[in-house]
C-alpha positions as CSV (number, residue, x, y, z in Angstrom):
1,X,92.9,112.1,108.0
2,X,93.5,112.8,111.7
3,X,97.0,112.1,113.1
4,X,97.3,111.8,116.9
5,X,100.5,111.4,118.9
6,X,101.4,109.6,122.0
7,X,101.9,112.2,124.7
8,X,104.7,111.6,127.2
9,X,103.1,111.7,130.7
10,X,106.3,113.2,132.2
11,X,106.6,116.2,129.8
12,X,103.1,116.6,128.4
13,X,104.6,116.8,124.9
14,X,104.5,114.3,122.0
15,X,106.9,111.4,122.7
16,X,108.6,111.8,119.3
17,X,110.2,115.0,120.5
18,X,112.2,112.9,123.0
19,X,114.0,111.5,120.0
20,X,114.7,114.8,118.3
21,X,111.8,114.5,115.8
22,X,109.1,117.1,115.3
23,X,105.4,116.4,114.8
24,X,105.7,118.1,111.3
25,X,108.5,115.7,110.3
26,X,106.3,112.7,111.2
27,X,103.4,114.1,109.2
28,X,105.8,114.6,106.2
29,X,107.0,111.0,106.4
30,X,103.5,109.5,106.9
31,X,102.2,111.5,103.9
32,X,105.0,110.3,101.6
33,X,106.4,107.1,103.1
34,X,108.6,105.2,100.7
35,X,108.4,102.0,102.7
36,X,105.6,100.8,105.0
37,X,105.7,97.4,106.8
38,X,103.5,95.6,109.3
39,X,104.9,95.7,112.8
40,X,104.0,93.8,116.0
41,X,100.6,93.9,117.8
42,X,98.9,95.7,114.9
43,X,101.4,98.5,114.6
44,X,102.9,99.7,111.3
45,X,106.3,101.0,110.5
46,X,106.8,103.8,107.9
47,X,110.2,104.7,106.6
48,X,110.8,107.9,104.6
49,X,112.5,111.2,104.2
50,X,111.3,114.6,105.4
51,X,111.2,117.6,103.1
52,X,114.7,118.4,104.4
53,X,116.0,115.0,103.5
54,X,116.2,113.6,107.0
55,X,115.5,109.8,107.1
56,X,113.0,108.7,109.8
57,X,111.3,105.6,111.1
58,X,107.7,106.2,112.3
59,X,105.8,103.6,114.3
60,X,102.1,104.0,114.3
61,X,98.7,102.3,114.5
62,X,95.6,102.8,112.4
63,X,92.6,104.0,114.4
64,X,89.8,101.5,114.9
65,X,87.5,103.4,112.6
66,X,90.2,103.5,109.9
67,X,90.0,107.2,109.5
68,X,93.1,108.3,111.4
69,X,96.5,107.4,112.7
70,X,98.0,107.2,116.2
71,X,101.8,107.8,116.2
72,X,103.5,105.8,118.9
73,X,107.1,106.9,118.3
74,X,109.6,108.1,115.7
75,X,113.3,108.5,115.4
76,X,116.0,109.2,112.8
77,X,117.6,106.3,111.0
78,X,121.2,105.7,111.8
79,X,123.9,103.1,111.2
80,X,122.8,99.6,110.1
81,X,119.1,100.6,110.0
82,X,119.9,103.5,107.6
83,X,122.0,101.2,105.4
84,X,119.3,98.6,105.2
85,X,116.7,101.3,104.3
86,X,118.9,102.5,101.4
87,X,119.6,99.0,100.3
88,X,115.9,98.2,100.2
89,X,115.2,101.4,98.3
90,X,117.9,100.6,95.7
91,X,116.6,97.1,95.2
92,X,113.1,98.4,94.6
93,X,114.4,100.8,91.9
94,X,116.0,97.9,89.9
95,X,112.8,95.9,89.6
């Protein structure tokens, strides 16, 4: 599966780096997302941990041919969003 990233026109680098997230961390989360939800306008939202245990939210779209992904942005979970992720994860384990 091919994974492409939105490139920031000002820096010429993947946009995820503006949020302190590396391309490798995004690939780790997408490969092993513990939660994946539909977003708006055809986007998807993946939540998961990197190999180092860092919790990330990755927003992406499936390619039209269905064979790849286009990562729009990603950032670390903090505050209320992190608590909600952990709460959803605990609830899933009880079922």
